[in-house]
PDB file of N, CA, C and O in Angstrom:
ATOM      1  N   UNK A   1     -81.747-173.830  68.365  1.00  0.00           N
ATOM      2  CA  UNK A   1     -80.459-173.400  68.866  1.00  0.00           C
ATOM      3  C   UNK A   1     -80.673-172.143  69.715  1.00  0.00           C
ATOM      4  O   UNK A   1     -81.428-171.250  69.330  1.00  0.00           O
ATOM      5  N   UNK A   2     -80.004-172.080  70.877  1.00  0.00           N
ATOM      6  CA  UNK A   2     -80.175-170.904  71.729  1.00  0.00           C
ATOM      7  C   UNK A   2     -79.499-169.673  71.132  1.00  0.00           C
ATOM      8  O   UNK A   2     -78.680-169.773  70.219  1.00  0.00           O
ATOM      9  N   UNK A   3     -79.861-168.520  71.666  1.00  0.00           N
ATOM     10  CA  UNK A   3     -79.219-167.277  71.257  1.00  0.00           C
ATOM     11  C   UNK A   3     -77.759-167.318  71.675  1.00  0.00           C
ATOM     12  O   UNK A   3     -77.438-167.760  72.778  1.00  0.00           O
ATOM     13  N   UNK A   4     -76.875-166.860  70.801  1.00  0.00           N
ATOM     14  CA  UNK A   4     -75.438-166.839  71.072  1.00  0.00           C
ATOM     15  C   UNK A   4     -74.948-165.403  70.965  1.00  0.00           C
ATOM     16  O   UNK A   4     -75.283-164.687  70.021  1.00  0.00           O
ATOM     17  N   UNK A   5     -74.149-164.993  71.943  1.00  0.00           N
ATOM     18  CA  UNK A   5     -73.558-163.659  71.977  1.00  0.00           C
ATOM     19  C   UNK A   5     -72.071-163.803  71.672  1.00  0.00           C
ATOM     20  O   UNK A   5     -71.445-164.774  72.098  1.00  0.00           O
ATOM     21  N   UNK A   6     -71.495-162.846  70.936  1.00  0.00           N
ATOM     22  CA  UNK A   6     -70.110-162.962  70.519  1.00  0.00           C
ATOM     23  C   UNK A   6     -69.306-161.729  70.912  1.00  0.00           C
ATOM     24  O   UNK A   6     -69.802-160.603  70.875  1.00  0.00           O
ATOM     25  N   UNK A   7     -68.063-161.967  71.285  1.00  0.00           N
ATOM     26  CA  UNK A   7     -67.092-160.906  71.540  1.00  0.00           C
ATOM     27  C   UNK A   7     -66.014-161.052  70.486  1.00  0.00           C
ATOM     28  O   UNK A   7     -65.580-162.168  70.199  1.00  0.00           O
ATOM     29  N   UNK A   8     -65.575-159.949  69.907  1.00  0.00           N
ATOM     30  CA  UNK A   8     -64.478-159.961  68.945  1.00  0.00           C
ATOM     31  C   UNK A   8     -63.510-158.867  69.361  1.00  0.00           C
ATOM     32  O   UNK A   8     -63.921-157.731  69.600  1.00  0.00           O
ATOM     33  N   UNK A   9     -62.214-159.203  69.449  1.00  0.00           N
ATOM     34  CA  UNK A   9     -61.223-158.245  69.931  1.00  0.00           C
ATOM     35  C   UNK A   9     -59.884-158.462  69.235  1.00  0.00           C
ATOM     36  O   UNK A   9     -59.673-159.465  68.553  1.00  0.00           O
ATOM     37  N   UNK A  10     -58.984-157.494  69.425  1.00  0.00           N
ATOM     38  CA  UNK A  10     -57.661-157.567  68.799  1.00  0.00           C
ATOM     39  C   UNK A  10     -56.680-158.450  69.555  1.00  0.00           C
ATOM     40  O   UNK A  10     -55.712-158.930  68.967  1.00  0.00           O
ATOM     41  N   UNK A  11     -56.910-158.677  70.859  1.00  0.00           N
ATOM     42  CA  UNK A  11     -55.983-159.511  71.632  1.00  0.00           C
ATOM     43  C   UNK A  11     -56.751-160.585  72.402  1.00  0.00           C
ATOM     44  O   UNK A  11     -57.943-160.440  72.673  1.00  0.00           O
ATOM     45  N   UNK A  12     -56.054-161.653  72.746  1.00  0.00           N
ATOM     46  CA  UNK A  12     -56.657-162.731  73.512  1.00  0.00           C
ATOM     47  C   UNK A  12     -57.092-162.224  74.889  1.00  0.00           C
ATOM     48  O   UNK A  12     -58.175-162.566  75.363  1.00  0.00           O
ATOM     49  N   UNK A  13     -56.256-161.416  75.525  1.00  0.00           N
ATOM     50  CA  UNK A  13     -56.575-160.887  76.851  1.00  0.00           C
ATOM     51  C   UNK A  13     -57.817-160.006  76.817  1.00  0.00           C
ATOM     52  O   UNK A  13     -58.688-160.136  77.676  1.00  0.00           O
ATOM     53  N   UNK A  14     -57.908-159.119  75.843  1.00  0.00           N
ATOM     54  CA  UNK A  14     -59.078-158.246  75.720  1.00  0.00           C
ATOM     55  C   UNK A  14     -60.342-159.070  75.482  1.00  0.00           C
ATOM     56  O   UNK A  14     -61.395-158.777  76.049  1.00  0.00           O
ATOM     57  N   UNK A  15     -60.235-160.082  74.658  1.00  0.00           N
ATOM     58  CA  UNK A  15     -61.374-160.949  74.351  1.00  0.00           C
ATOM     59  C   UNK A  15     -61.836-161.686  75.617  1.00  0.00           C
ATOM     60  O   UNK A  15     -63.032-161.753  75.899  1.00  0.00           O
ATOM     61  N   UNK A  16     -60.884-162.236  76.371  1.00  0.00           N
ATOM     62  CA  UNK A  16     -61.212-162.964  77.602  1.00  0.00           C
ATOM     63  C   UNK A  16     -61.836-162.037  78.638  1.00  0.00           C
ATOM     64  O   UNK A  16     -62.792-162.414  79.316  1.00  0.00           O
ATOM     65  N   UNK A  17     -61.301-160.832  78.761  1.00  0.00           N
ATOM     66  CA  UNK A  17     -61.827-159.854  79.716  1.00  0.00           C
ATOM     67  C   UNK A  17     -63.259-159.474  79.374  1.00  0.00           C
ATOM     68  O   UNK A  17     -64.119-159.430  80.253  1.00  0.00           O
ATOM     69  N   UNK A  18     -63.517-159.201  78.108  1.00  0.00           N
ATOM     70  CA  UNK A  18     -64.869-158.809  77.685  1.00  0.00           C
ATOM     71  C   UNK A  18     -65.850-159.973  77.767  1.00  0.00           C
ATOM     72  O   UNK A  18     -67.022-159.767  78.079  1.00  0.00           O
ATOM     73  N   UNK A  19     -65.389-161.195  77.491  1.00  0.00           N
ATOM     74  CA  UNK A  19     -66.250-162.373  77.633  1.00  0.00           C
ATOM     75  C   UNK A  19     -66.669-162.520  79.095  1.00  0.00           C
ATOM     76  O   UNK A  19     -67.844-162.749  79.383  1.00  0.00           O
ATOM     77  N   UNK A  20     -65.723-162.390  80.012  1.00  0.00           N
ATOM     78  CA  UNK A  20     -66.023-162.501  81.443  1.00  0.00           C
ATOM     79  C   UNK A  20     -66.986-161.402  81.878  1.00  0.00           C
ATOM     80  O   UNK A  20     -67.919-161.662  82.637  1.00  0.00           O
ATOM     81  N   UNK A  21     -66.766-160.172  81.402  1.00  0.00           N
ATOM     82  CA  UNK A  21     -67.645-159.054  81.751  1.00  0.00           C
ATOM     83  C   UNK A  21     -69.058-159.289  81.223  1.00  0.00           C
ATOM     84  O   UNK A  21     -70.035-159.053  81.935  1.00  0.00           O
ATOM     85  N   UNK A  22     -69.169-159.750  79.983  1.00  0.00           N
ATOM     86  CA  UNK A  22     -70.468-160.000  79.371  1.00  0.00           C
ATOM     87  C   UNK A  22     -71.209-161.115  80.127  1.00  0.00           C
ATOM     88  O   UNK A  22     -72.409-161.008  80.380  1.00  0.00           O
ATOM     89  N   UNK A  23     -70.487-162.178  80.481  1.00  0.00           N
ATOM     90  CA  UNK A  23     -71.118-163.289  81.200  1.00  0.00           C
ATOM     91  C   UNK A  23     -71.619-162.839  82.571  1.00  0.00           C
ATOM     92  O   UNK A  23     -72.715-163.216  82.986  1.00  0.00           O
ATOM     93  N   UNK A  24     -70.826-162.039  83.270  1.00  0.00           N
ATOM     94  CA  UNK A  24     -71.231-161.562  84.593  1.00  0.00           C
ATOM     95  C   UNK A  24     -72.403-160.593  84.499  1.00  0.00           C
ATOM     96  O   UNK A  24     -73.332-160.669  85.304  1.00  0.00           O
ATOM     97  N   UNK A  25     -72.373-159.695  83.539  1.00  0.00           N
ATOM     98  CA  UNK A  25     -73.409-158.673  83.399  1.00  0.00           C
ATOM     99  C   UNK A  25     -74.755-159.260  82.993  1.00  0.00           C
ATOM    100  O   UNK A  25     -75.797-158.851  83.507  1.00  0.00           O
ATOM    101  N   UNK A  26     -74.733-160.216  82.072  1.00  0.00           N
ATOM    102  CA  UNK A  26     -75.978-160.750  81.510  1.00  0.00           C
ATOM    103  C   UNK A  26     -76.291-162.175  81.956  1.00  0.00           C
ATOM    104  O   UNK A  26     -77.177-162.817  81.392  1.00  0.00           O
ATOM    105  N   UNK A  27     -75.570-162.679  82.966  1.00  0.00           N
ATOM    106  CA  UNK A  27     -75.781-164.026  83.502  1.00  0.00           C
ATOM    107  C   UNK A  27     -75.701-165.084  82.396  1.00  0.00           C
ATOM    108  O   UNK A  27     -76.599-165.913  82.245  1.00  0.00           O
ATOM    109  N   UNK A  28     -74.610-165.038  81.630  1.00  0.00           N
ATOM    110  CA  UNK A  28     -74.378-165.984  80.543  1.00  0.00           C
ATOM    111  C   UNK A  28     -73.303-166.970  80.941  1.00  0.00           C
ATOM    112  O   UNK A  28     -72.621-166.787  81.949  1.00  0.00           O
ATOM    113  N   UNK A  29     -73.152-168.021  80.142  1.00  0.00           N
ATOM    114  CA  UNK A  29     -72.053-168.957  80.352  1.00  0.00           C
ATOM    115  C   UNK A  29     -71.231-169.018  79.071  1.00  0.00           C
ATOM    116  O   UNK A  29     -71.786-168.966  77.973  1.00  0.00           O
ATOM    117  N   UNK A  30     -69.912-169.126  79.203  1.00  0.00           N
ATOM    118  CA  UNK A  30     -69.061-169.208  78.011  1.00  0.00           C
ATOM    119  C   UNK A  30     -69.419-170.435  77.173  1.00  0.00           C
ATOM    120  O   UNK A  30     -69.677-171.514  77.706  1.00  0.00           O
ATOM    121  N   UNK A  31     -69.430-170.254  75.889  1.00  0.00           N
ATOM    122  CA  UNK A  31     -69.725-171.335  74.957  1.00  0.00           C
ATOM    123  C   UNK A  31     -68.471-171.694  74.161  1.00  0.00           C
ATOM    124  O   UNK A  31     -68.226-172.864  73.867  1.00  0.00           O
ATOM    125  N   UNK A  32     -67.682-170.679  73.817  1.00  0.00           N
ATOM    126  CA  UNK A  32     -66.430-170.849  73.080  1.00  0.00           C
ATOM    127  C   UNK A  32     -65.406-169.921  73.711  1.00  0.00           C
ATOM    128  O   UNK A  32     -65.609-168.707  73.718  1.00  0.00           O
ATOM    129  N   UNK A  33     -64.306-170.458  74.243  1.00  0.00           N
ATOM    130  CA  UNK A  33     -63.292-169.592  74.841  1.00  0.00           C
ATOM    131  C   UNK A  33     -62.604-168.760  73.758  1.00  0.00           C
ATOM    132  O   UNK A  33     -62.763-169.046  72.571  1.00  0.00           O
ATOM    133  N   UNK A  34     -61.845-167.740  74.149  1.00  0.00           N
ATOM    134  CA  UNK A  34     -61.152-166.930  73.146  1.00  0.00           C
ATOM    135  C   UNK A  34     -60.353-167.795  72.166  1.00  0.00           C
ATOM    136  O   UNK A  34     -59.501-168.592  72.560  1.00  0.00           O
ATOM    137  N   UNK A  35     -60.652-167.614  70.899  1.00  0.00           N
ATOM    138  CA  UNK A  35     -60.065-168.414  69.822  1.00  0.00           C
ATOM    139  C   UNK A  35     -59.638-167.493  68.695  1.00  0.00           C
ATOM    140  O   UNK A  35     -60.334-166.526  68.382  1.00  0.00           O
ATOM    141  N   UNK A  36     -58.508-167.783  68.089  1.00  0.00           N
ATOM    142  CA  UNK A  36     -58.018-166.961  66.972  1.00  0.00           C
ATOM    143  C   UNK A  36     -58.887-167.217  65.751  1.00  0.00           C
ATOM    144  O   UNK A  36     -59.073-168.367  65.354  1.00  0.00           O
ATOM    145  N   UNK A  37     -59.413-166.177  65.161  1.00  0.00           N
ATOM    146  CA  UNK A  37     -60.270-166.281  63.988  1.00  0.00           C
ATOM    147  C   UNK A  37     -59.408-166.402  62.733  1.00  0.00           C
ATOM    148  O   UNK A  37     -58.585-165.532  62.452  1.00  0.00           O
ATOM    149  N   UNK A  38     -59.599-167.469  61.995  1.00  0.00           N
ATOM    150  CA  UNK A  38     -58.855-167.676  60.764  1.00  0.00           C
ATOM    151  C   UNK A  38     -59.242-166.624  59.733  1.00  0.00           C
ATOM    152  O   UNK A  38     -60.425-166.384  59.492  1.00  0.00           O
ATOM    153  N   UNK A  39     -58.251-166.009  59.137  1.00  0.00           N
ATOM    154  CA  UNK A  39     -58.514-165.022  58.097  1.00  0.00           C
ATOM    155  C   UNK A  39     -58.514-163.589  58.583  1.00  0.00           C
ATOM    156  O   UNK A  39     -58.058-162.694  57.871  1.00  0.00           O
ATOM    157  N   UNK A  40     -59.029-163.352  59.806  1.00  0.00           N
ATOM    158  CA  UNK A  40     -59.084-161.981  60.316  1.00  0.00           C
ATOM    159  C   UNK A  40     -57.966-161.686  61.299  1.00  0.00           C
ATOM    160  O   UNK A  40     -57.656-160.524  61.563  1.00  0.00           O
ATOM    161  N   UNK A  41     -57.354-162.745  61.848  1.00  0.00           N
ATOM    162  CA  UNK A  41     -56.308-162.619  62.867  1.00  0.00           C
ATOM    163  C   UNK A  41     -56.806-161.915  64.122  1.00  0.00           C
ATOM    164  O   UNK A  41     -56.002-161.420  64.912  1.00  0.00           O
ATOM    165  N   UNK A  42     -58.125-161.863  64.316  1.00  0.00           N
ATOM    166  CA  UNK A  42     -58.703-161.304  65.537  1.00  0.00           C
ATOM    167  C   UNK A  42     -59.092-162.457  66.445  1.00  0.00           C
ATOM    168  O   UNK A  42     -59.084-163.614  66.027  1.00  0.00           O
ATOM    169  N   UNK A  43     -59.425-162.146  67.662  1.00  0.00           N
ATOM    170  CA  UNK A  43     -59.860-163.137  68.642  1.00  0.00           C
ATOM    171  C   UNK A  43     -61.365-163.049  68.806  1.00  0.00           C
ATOM    172  O   UNK A  43     -61.932-161.956  68.801  1.00  0.00           O
ATOM    173  N   UNK A  44     -62.022-164.208  68.954  1.00  0.00           N
ATOM    174  CA  UNK A  44     -63.457-164.204  69.187  1.00  0.00           C
ATOM    175  C   UNK A  44     -63.807-165.222  70.253  1.00  0.00           C
ATOM    176  O   UNK A  44     -63.103-166.211  70.455  1.00  0.00           O
ATOM    177  N   UNK A  45     -64.906-164.956  70.926  1.00  0.00           N
ATOM    178  CA  UNK A  45     -65.430-165.844  71.963  1.00  0.00           C
ATOM    179  C   UNK A  45     -66.943-165.746  71.925  1.00  0.00           C
ATOM    180  O   UNK A  45     -67.505-164.756  71.457  1.00  0.00           O
ATOM    181  N   UNK A  46     -67.589-166.780  72.419  1.00  0.00           N
ATOM    182  CA  UNK A  46     -69.052-166.804  72.405  1.00  0.00           C
ATOM    183  C   UNK A  46     -69.588-167.225  73.757  1.00  0.00           C
ATOM    184  O   UNK A  46     -68.921-167.919  74.524  1.00  0.00           O
ATOM    185  N   UNK A  47     -70.818-166.785  74.036  1.00  0.00           N
ATOM    186  CA  UNK A  47     -71.509-167.141  75.276  1.00  0.00           C
ATOM    187  C   UNK A  47     -72.982-167.340  74.967  1.00  0.00           C
ATOM    188  O   UNK A  47     -73.491-166.864  73.952  1.00  0.00           O
ATOM    189  N   UNK A  48     -73.655-168.050  75.856  1.00  0.00           N
ATOM    190  CA  UNK A  48     -75.085-168.291  75.707  1.00  0.00           C
ATOM    191  C   UNK A  48     -75.742-168.239  77.082  1.00  0.00           C
ATOM    192  O   UNK A  48     -75.053-168.214  78.102  1.00  0.00           O
ATOM    193  N   UNK A  49     -77.063-168.223  77.110  1.00  0.00           N
ATOM    194  CA  UNK A  49     -77.783-168.183  78.380  1.00  0.00           C
ATOM    195  C   UNK A  49     -77.523-169.461  79.168  1.00  0.00           C
ATOM    196  O   UNK A  49     -77.360-170.541  78.600  1.00  0.00           O
ATOM    197  N   UNK A  50     -77.489-169.314  80.481  1.00  0.00           N
ATOM    198  CA  UNK A  50     -77.316-170.483  81.344  1.00  0.00           C
ATOM    199  C   UNK A  50     -78.586-171.314  81.308  1.00  0.00           C
ATOM    200  O   UNK A  50     -79.686-170.780  81.165  1.00  0.00           O
ATOM    201  N   UNK A  51     -78.428-172.618  81.437  1.00  0.00           N
ATOM    202  CA  UNK A  51     -79.587-173.504  81.516  1.00  0.00           C
ATOM    203  C   UNK A  51     -80.323-173.217  82.819  1.00  0.00           C
ATOM    204  O   UNK A  51     -79.684-172.943  83.835  1.00  0.00           O
ATOM    205  N   UNK A  52     -81.640-173.273  82.811  1.00  0.00           N
ATOM    206  CA  UNK A  52     -82.379-173.007  84.051  1.00  0.00           C
ATOM    207  C   UNK A  52     -82.053-174.054  85.110  1.00  0.00           C
ATOM    208  O   UNK A  52     -81.823-175.222  84.797  1.00  0.00           O
ATOM    209  N   UNK A  53     -82.038-173.624  86.352  1.00  0.00           N
ATOM    210  CA  UNK A  53     -81.795-174.523  87.473  1.00  0.00           C
ATOM    211  C   UNK A  53     -83.121-175.200  87.805  1.00  0.00           C
ATOM    212  O   UNK A  53     -83.955-174.630  88.508  1.00  0.00           O
ATOM    213  N   UNK A  54     -83.311-176.404  87.304  1.00  0.00           N
ATOM    214  CA  UNK A  54     -84.593-177.091  87.452  1.00  0.00           C
ATOM    215  C   UNK A  54     -84.885-177.488  88.891  1.00  0.00           C
ATOM    216  O   UNK A  54     -86.049-177.640  89.261  1.00  0.00           O
ATOM    217  N   UNK A  55     -83.850-177.660  89.712  1.00  0.00           N
ATOM    218  CA  UNK A  55     -84.068-178.031  91.105  1.00  0.00           C
ATOM    219  C   UNK A  55     -84.724-176.900  91.890  1.00  0.00           C
ATOM    220  O   UNK A  55     -85.559-177.150  92.759  1.00  0.00           O
ATOM    221  N   UNK A  56     -84.352-175.665  91.589  1.00  0.00           N
ATOM    222  CA  UNK A  56     -84.860-174.546  92.385  1.00  0.00           C
ATOM    223  C   UNK A  56     -86.159-173.962  91.841  1.00  0.00           C
ATOM    224  O   UNK A  56     -86.795-173.148  92.510  1.00  0.00           O
ATOM    225  N   UNK A  57     -86.558-174.362  90.645  1.00  0.00           N
ATOM    226  CA  UNK A  57     -87.784-173.830  90.057  1.00  0.00           C
ATOM    227  C   UNK A  57     -88.957-174.753  90.352  1.00  0.00           C
ATOM    228  O   UNK A  57     -88.913-175.948  90.058  1.00  0.00           O
ATOM    229  N   UNK A  58     -89.988-174.192  90.926  1.00  0.00           N
ATOM    230  CA  UNK A  58     -91.189-174.974  91.211  1.00  0.00           C
ATOM    231  C   UNK A  58     -92.021-175.095  89.947  1.00  0.00           C
ATOM    232  O   UNK A  58     -92.157-174.139  89.183  1.00  0.00           O
ATOM    233  N   UNK A  59     -92.571-176.269  89.737  1.00  0.00           N
ATOM    234  CA  UNK A  59     -93.443-176.501  88.594  1.00  0.00           C
ATOM    235  C   UNK A  59     -94.871-176.415  89.102  1.00  0.00           C
ATOM    236  O   UNK A  59     -95.257-177.193  89.974  1.00  0.00           O
ATOM    237  N   UNK A  60     -95.671-175.483  88.575  1.00  0.00           N
ATOM    238  CA  UNK A  60     -97.049-175.329  89.042  1.00  0.00           C
ATOM    239  C   UNK A  60     -97.816-176.646  88.927  1.00  0.00           C
ATOM    240  O   UNK A  60     -97.775-177.312  87.892  1.00  0.00           O
ATOM    241  N   UNK A  61     -98.517-177.014  90.004  1.00  0.00           N
ATOM    242  CA  UNK A  61     -99.345-178.211  89.985  1.00  0.00           C
ATOM    243  C   UNK A  61     -98.581-179.496  90.254  1.00  0.00           C
ATOM    244  O   UNK A  61     -99.193-180.561  90.340  1.00  0.00           O
ATOM    245  N   UNK A  62     -97.276-179.431  90.389  1.00  0.00           N
ATOM    246  CA  UNK A  62     -96.499-180.631  90.651  1.00  0.00           C
ATOM    247  C   UNK A  62     -96.143-180.691  92.130  1.00  0.00           C
ATOM    248  O   UNK A  62     -95.950-179.665  92.782  1.00  0.00           O
ATOM    249  N   UNK A  63     -96.062-181.897  92.637  1.00  0.00           N
ATOM    250  CA  UNK A  63     -95.629-182.057  94.025  1.00  0.00           C
ATOM    251  C   UNK A  63     -94.513-183.082  94.061  1.00  0.00           C
ATOM    252  O   UNK A  63     -94.396-183.932  93.179  1.00  0.00           O
ATOM    253  N   UNK A  64     -93.705-182.986  95.085  1.00  0.00           N
ATOM    254  CA  UNK A  64     -92.559-183.872  95.197  1.00  0.00           C
ATOM    255  C   UNK A  64     -92.665-184.616  96.516  1.00  0.00           C
ATOM    256  O   UNK A  64     -92.682-184.012  97.588  1.00  0.00           O
ATOM    257  N   UNK A  65     -92.734-185.924  96.422  1.00  0.00           N
ATOM    258  CA  UNK A  65     -92.825-186.732  97.636  1.00  0.00           C
ATOM    259  C   UNK A  65     -91.466-187.218  98.096  1.00  0.00           C
ATOM    260  O   UNK A  65     -91.379-187.922  99.102  1.00  0.00           O
ATOM    261  N   UNK A  66     -90.423-186.872  97.406  1.00  0.00           N
ATOM    262  CA  UNK A  66     -89.076-187.317  97.762  1.00  0.00           C
ATOM    263  C   UNK A  66     -88.425-186.285  98.660  1.00  0.00           C
ATOM    264  O   UNK A  66     -88.474-185.089  98.370  1.00  0.00           O
ATOM    265  N   UNK A  67     -87.822-186.728  99.735  1.00  0.00           N
ATOM    266  CA  UNK A  67     -87.151-185.813 100.653  1.00  0.00           C
ATOM    267  C   UNK A  67     -86.018-185.093  99.951  1.00  0.00           C
ATOM    268  O   UNK A  67     -85.252-185.716  99.215  1.00  0.00           O
ATOM    269  N   UNK A  68     -85.900-183.786 100.165  1.00  0.00           N
ATOM    270  CA  UNK A  68     -84.823-183.005  99.591  1.00  0.00           C
ATOM    271  C   UNK A  68     -85.203-182.258  98.330  1.00  0.00           C
ATOM    272  O   UNK A  68     -84.356-181.573  97.755  1.00  0.00           O
ATOM    273  N   UNK A  69     -86.452-182.361  97.871  1.00  0.00           N
ATOM    274  CA  UNK A  69     -86.872-181.630  96.680  1.00  0.00           C
ATOM    275  C   UNK A  69     -87.194-180.213  97.004  1.00  0.00           C
ATOM    276  O   UNK A  69     -87.567-179.446  96.117  1.00  0.00           O
TER     277      UNK A  69
END
């Protein structure tokens, strides 16, 4: 399982704002949008690392004979 980062806040707006800031700062993607936490009445959201862009990454020793690679 990949590393997961969590935001916890008192309001949905604060949680969404901090999730967006965290994703932009650390190049993450949202995993769980702001959701009300049962029992605590707080809001939480989660993010994880973006999947690598396999098209733009060269693989050492590999060649591509297909146009557009």
